[in-house]
C-alpha positions as MATLAB code, in Angstrom:
seq = 'MSKVVVSTFLTLDGVMEDPGGSEGFPHGGWQLPLFDQDLAAGVLEELFAADTLLLGRVTYQGFAAAWPSITDEEGFADRMNSLPKLVASTTLQEPLAWNATLLKGDVAAAVAELKRKPGQNVLVQGSGELARTLMRHGLVDEYRLWVHPIVLGGGKRLFGDGAPAAPLRLVDTNRTGTGVLLLIYQPAPEEAERSAPSQQ';
ca = [
     -28.289  -75.546    8.208;
     -31.485  -76.718    6.636;
     -32.474  -78.145    3.685;
     -34.984  -76.640    0.858;
     -36.394  -79.750   -0.355;
     -39.036  -79.462   -3.246;
     -41.340  -82.527   -3.628;
     -43.957  -82.890   -6.584;
     -45.983  -85.151   -8.517;
     -45.047  -85.073  -12.195;
     -46.856  -86.872  -15.348;
     -44.322  -88.283  -17.780;
     -44.282  -84.965  -19.645;
     -43.766  -83.257  -16.521;
     -47.088  -81.714  -15.898;
     -47.588  -81.020  -12.003;
     -51.090  -79.353  -12.125;
     -54.032  -80.827  -10.076;
     -53.055  -84.218   -9.316;
     -55.619  -84.391   -6.774;
     -58.559  -83.048   -8.727;
     -59.633  -80.118   -7.112;
     -58.427  -77.369   -9.138;
     -60.764  -77.449  -12.033;
     -57.984  -78.608  -14.509;
     -59.393  -80.791  -17.405;
     -57.298  -83.585  -16.522;
     -56.969  -82.937  -12.967;
     -56.893  -86.340  -10.673;
     -54.657  -88.019  -12.701;
     -52.810  -89.117   -9.319;
     -55.529  -90.713   -7.677;
     -55.658  -94.315   -9.259;
     -51.806  -94.436   -8.995;
     -51.771  -93.951   -5.340;
     -50.737  -96.857   -3.102;
     -49.237  -97.807   -0.093;
     -45.596  -97.402   -1.425;
     -46.072  -93.813   -2.687;
     -47.898  -93.306    0.904;
     -44.867  -94.612    2.847;
     -42.605  -92.321    0.500;
     -44.621  -89.202    1.295;
     -44.763  -90.089    4.990;
     -40.974  -90.754    5.254;
     -40.461  -86.989    3.698;
     -43.228  -85.291    5.742;
     -41.091  -86.402    9.065;
     -37.929  -85.543    7.490;
     -39.603  -81.787    8.065;
     -40.136  -79.371   10.455;
     -41.399  -76.759    8.054;
     -43.926  -76.473    4.831;
     -43.197  -73.948    2.862;
     -46.035  -73.070    0.295;
     -47.304  -70.557   -2.513;
     -50.661  -69.404   -2.117;
     -53.007  -71.730   -4.177;
     -51.518  -74.835   -2.555;
     -51.894  -73.322    0.770;
     -55.588  -72.360    0.358;
     -56.283  -76.076   -1.358;
     -54.220  -77.601    1.721;
     -55.775  -75.449    4.481;
     -59.354  -76.177    3.078;
     -58.939  -79.648    3.327;
     -56.591  -81.340    5.621;
     -57.927  -80.236    9.111;
     -60.706  -82.705    8.568;
     -58.801  -85.168    7.554;
     -57.972  -88.228    9.829;
     -55.461  -91.575    9.015;
     -53.943  -94.256   11.280;
     -50.608  -93.545    9.805;
     -50.046  -90.240   11.537;
     -49.897  -88.258    7.940;
     -52.914  -85.845    8.686;
     -51.467  -85.121   12.151;
     -48.331  -84.382   10.875;
     -49.195  -81.987    8.078;
     -51.812  -80.238   10.434;
     -48.976  -79.742   13.214;
     -46.322  -78.934   11.239;
     -45.749  -74.841   10.915;
     -46.238  -73.570    7.540;
     -44.628  -70.200    6.021;
     -47.007  -68.899    3.028;
     -45.366  -66.840    0.100;
     -47.913  -64.380   -1.215;
     -48.019  -60.820   -2.020;
     -52.058  -60.965   -1.344;
     -52.921  -62.739    1.573;
     -53.141  -61.012    4.876;
     -52.307  -62.154    8.347;
     -53.705  -63.657   10.468;
     -53.463  -67.454    8.374;
     -55.109  -70.556    9.379;
     -53.979  -73.887    9.873;
     -50.865  -73.017   11.693;
     -49.667  -70.953    8.952;
     -47.360  -67.441    8.642;
     -47.133  -65.242    5.959;
     -43.540  -64.944    4.624;
     -43.279  -61.330    4.350;
     -40.638  -59.169    2.260;
     -38.275  -60.812   -0.181;
     -39.017  -64.534   -0.719;
     -35.694  -65.420   -2.075;
     -33.836  -63.392    1.163;
     -36.309  -64.758    3.720;
     -35.820  -68.540    2.389;
     -31.935  -67.761    2.195;
     -32.386  -66.706    5.748;
     -34.361  -69.850    6.868;
     -31.603  -72.005    5.337;
     -29.154  -70.741    7.723;
     -30.693  -71.888   10.635;
     -30.108  -75.480   11.989;
     -33.110  -77.899   11.677;
     -34.702  -80.435    9.731;
     -35.802  -80.095    6.152;
     -37.887  -77.002    4.909;
     -40.372  -78.640    2.307;
     -41.959  -77.445   -0.531;
     -44.954  -79.548   -1.669;
     -46.683  -78.844   -5.398;
     -46.609  -74.699   -5.055;
     -44.845  -74.584   -8.705;
     -44.587  -70.758   -8.995;
     -42.851  -70.839   -5.664;
     -40.611  -73.646   -6.472;
     -39.721  -71.841   -9.548;
     -38.263  -68.833   -7.678;
     -36.556  -70.859   -5.153;
     -34.667  -72.171   -8.384;
     -33.970  -69.102   -9.817;
     -31.951  -67.959   -6.753;
     -30.235  -71.476   -6.280;
     -32.103  -72.073   -3.016;
     -33.016  -75.650   -4.038;
     -31.026  -78.204   -2.116;
     -33.094  -81.343   -3.056;
     -35.948  -82.237   -5.475;
     -37.810  -85.534   -4.947;
     -39.910  -85.774   -8.142;
     -42.469  -88.547   -8.044;
     -43.106  -89.383  -12.130;
     -46.203  -91.050  -12.533;
     -46.662  -93.197  -15.889;
     -49.250  -90.561  -17.354;
     -48.843  -88.544  -20.620;
     -51.249  -85.589  -20.433;
     -50.083  -83.517  -23.426;
     -50.432  -80.059  -21.317;
     -50.662  -78.495  -18.057;
     -48.713  -76.559  -16.019;
     -44.833  -77.750  -15.571;
     -42.537  -77.507  -13.002;
     -39.517  -77.291  -15.491;
     -41.348  -74.894  -17.991;
     -40.343  -72.512  -20.390;
     -37.763  -70.002  -18.850;
     -36.733  -72.386  -16.396;
     -33.026  -71.578  -15.421;
     -30.371  -74.164  -16.376;
     -29.565  -76.199  -13.576;
     -27.215  -79.239  -13.764;
     -28.165  -81.718  -11.101;
     -27.243  -85.246   -9.954;
     -29.233  -88.214   -9.639;
     -28.490  -89.369   -5.778;
     -31.563  -92.192   -5.154;
     -34.505  -93.866   -6.901;
     -37.478  -95.793   -5.845;
     -40.278  -97.300   -7.686;
     -44.001  -97.915   -6.147;
     -46.026 -101.087   -7.075;
     -48.271  -98.684   -9.556;
     -44.770  -97.817  -11.491;
     -44.744  -94.574  -10.123;
     -40.819  -93.493   -9.856;
     -38.985  -91.457   -7.125;
     -35.930  -89.558   -8.780;
     -34.259  -87.826   -5.890;
     -32.033  -85.308   -7.745;
     -29.421  -82.632   -5.919;
     -27.612  -79.677   -7.601;
     -24.518  -81.155   -9.143;
     -21.378  -80.109   -7.072;
     -20.499  -76.921   -9.587;
     -23.579  -75.815   -9.042;
     -24.091  -76.037   -5.326;
     -20.874  -74.389   -4.998;
     -22.057  -71.706   -7.130;
     -25.388  -70.984   -5.558;
     -24.316  -71.466   -1.600;
     -24.618  -68.444    0.519;
     -21.591  -66.360    1.252;
     -20.207  -66.872    4.029;
     -18.705  -63.370    4.823;
];
């Protein structure tokens, strides 16, 4: 079975909004001064551990506008551009650009079916609304939270009001040279058992 992995940059107070500074958020771009080679290596590793990107509309449109024109020596851009993408949206229509396909119908049911297929990870980057939908349906197998040493005091949060209760267990940690903490969580055993798809 494939795993759904949610990876996102967060501030210390849990804000995930506009880390790159392209969305018009007053505090946008907060992640850029803290990006270093350690973080680059970590996100490259998680990208190569996936064979599908699963994105919400806003993240997809931002990525699709930027990534096709980016090149790098490490192979990150090539991997981003070549991976198949699934886009969860009720407003976009086919055909989509950037090697993307619209995820049609019920998102939770479609992702549950995707998880039953063999393969590498299904990687969700950013896409807060989509990530929260997957959380509510018990479809997230792993969280990779890149917690940055900065407090913004406001903005969209991954775990905001109304987020479902979800006991988690910490399975690994890492620290970059700029003090960003990678915290890797998986559902606690009782939660994983409760949310596992029925085999009947």
